Structure formats: C-alpha cells, structure tokens
N, C-alpha and C positions, 0 to 999 in steps of 0.2 A: 419793595415799597409797600405793600400792603401790611406786610408784622409792621413796620416802623408807621404805618396812619392807623393801626390798633396800639401799638403801646401810645400814639399819642393821646388817643380815645380814653384809657387805662387814666394815665398822668392826669391830665383833665377831672375825672371822674373822682379821683382819691383825691385833689383838692378841692372839687367843689363840695362832694361829700363828706369829707373828712370836716372842711370847714362849718360845714352847716351843724355837722353831729357836734363838733366842739360849742359851738354857740349855739344849740338846741341846750346838751346837756348841762354845761359851764357857765357860759355867760348868761346866758337870758332868765335862768332861774335868783340869780346874784342880782341882777340889773330889777327886776321884777322886787323881789323881797325890799332890797333898797330903796325903790322906784326913783331909779337913776338910766337917765337916757345916756346921760356920759359912758357908763360901764359898756352901754351897746356903739356907741360911737366910735369909742376906741379900740372896740374888736374890731366893728365896720371899717373903719379906715385905710387901717392897714389892710385886712382882708382882701376889699374891693381888687386892690391893685393886682394881686393873683386871683383872687376867685372869677372875675368877669372874666378876663383874660380866658380861662380856663373854660368856664362855660361856654365861652364862644369857639372856642378850638374843641370842645365835645359838638357840636352843634355840628363845627361844619365836616369834622371827622366825621361824625355820625352818620351824616347827609351821604357823603362818598362810602363809609362803607354799606351803608343800607343801599346804595344806586349798585355797591360791585355784587352784592350778594343778590339783590332784585332788583333788575334793573327795568322792568317794565312797571314803570310807577303809578299805573293803575293795580296793582296787586298792594302795594301799601297799606290799605285799608281794606284789605277784601277779609282779612284775618280767618284765611285759610291756615289750617294748622302747620305749624312750623314756623320758619322765615316771615311770612308776611303778618303773622299774628303779632310778633314779638317786633316788629318796625313799626307796625300800628300803633301798640302799646306804647313805645318810646314816645314814639310825635306826638299823641294825646299826653302823655307826661310833660312833653315839651311844650304843648300849648298852654296846659296848667301851670308850668311854672311861668311862663311869659305873664301867664294872667294876673298870676298874684305879685309878681316881680313889676309890673305897671301897676298895680292899685298901692301898692307898697309904694313904690317912689313918685305916685303924683300925687294922693291920697290921704297918705299916713304920716309919711318922713316929712314932708313939708309942713307939718304942724305939731308933729312930734312932742309930746312934754309928759312932764310926770303922771298927770292925771288921763292919758289916752295909751300907757305904754304897754299895756294890754292888747292894745287892736295891733301893735307889731308883733306880739308875739302869736296871735290866730294866724299870720302871714310865717313867721320862724318853723314855726311846726309844722303844718301842711308843706311848705318848701323843703325840709328835712325829709319827712317822710317820701314825699315824691324823687327827692334825688336818690334813698335808698332803693326804691321800687327803680331809680334808672339802673342800677349795679344789680337787681336781680332780674330784671329785662336782659340787660347786657350778657350776661354768664349765664342766662337761658338758652341765647343763642349759640353756644357752644355744649350745655349739657341738655339741649333740648325741651328746658324747662324744671318747675318745681314739684 
C-alpha cells in the first residue's frame, strides 16, 4: 500500500508542479505581454479540473506519508535533522500555498482585468516556486537533502 501512496503523491506533484511551470514559463509571459486575462483563463479553466484534484491528492497522501514516517505529530514541526525537518518544511510550503491560493481566489480573480493582471502574476510565480520547493523537499526525504 505504501508504494501506491507514494506513486499517487508523485503523480499529484507532477501534475501540480508541471502545470505551474507551464503557466509561469509559457502562459503568463504571453498574457502579460498581450494584457490578456483570456489567455490565463483559457489555461486555468481546463487545468483546474486536474490541478486542484492533484493538489488535494498530494495533501492527503502527503499527510498519510508523513504520519507513516513520523507518527508522533509533535515532531512534525520540531525541525530535528532528518525527516522531521522535511515534514515541517512541506507543511510550511502547504500553508504558503493555501494563503496565496485563497488571496488569489477571493481578492484578485473576482476583479481580474487587463489592468491588474500583474497582481495575479505576483501569485502565480511564488506558487510555482513553492511547488518546485515541494518537489525538492520530497526528494530530500529519500536523498537526505540537497
């Protein structure tokens, strides 16, 4: 069962991180250049159908894996070298992702237009960086860090 949970976790990370890399590197520059909200929406609407479930899958499998590796919840933010440090980092990254997502969803996206498109960029870029850091922290579980 453990191997399947890891596989699901990695598939979720692939979808979430890959989608954000595409959004940041290919879609966002074109949207900013053309001042086109539509370019972002044309990517986001279909991507969210797989991206949000992938993120939820990552959260659920990540919590399962963290508990499996470190059953004592009090150690999750202890930052003792090794697994507790990586669990703590990933939980902090998750909190940052939630903050950026909530701010974008409730403050920026309802009023999104050509004039404030750069506000959305200031959310897309950090979430992309955070998603890559999720991958780095995940790989660190197996490699002992970078």
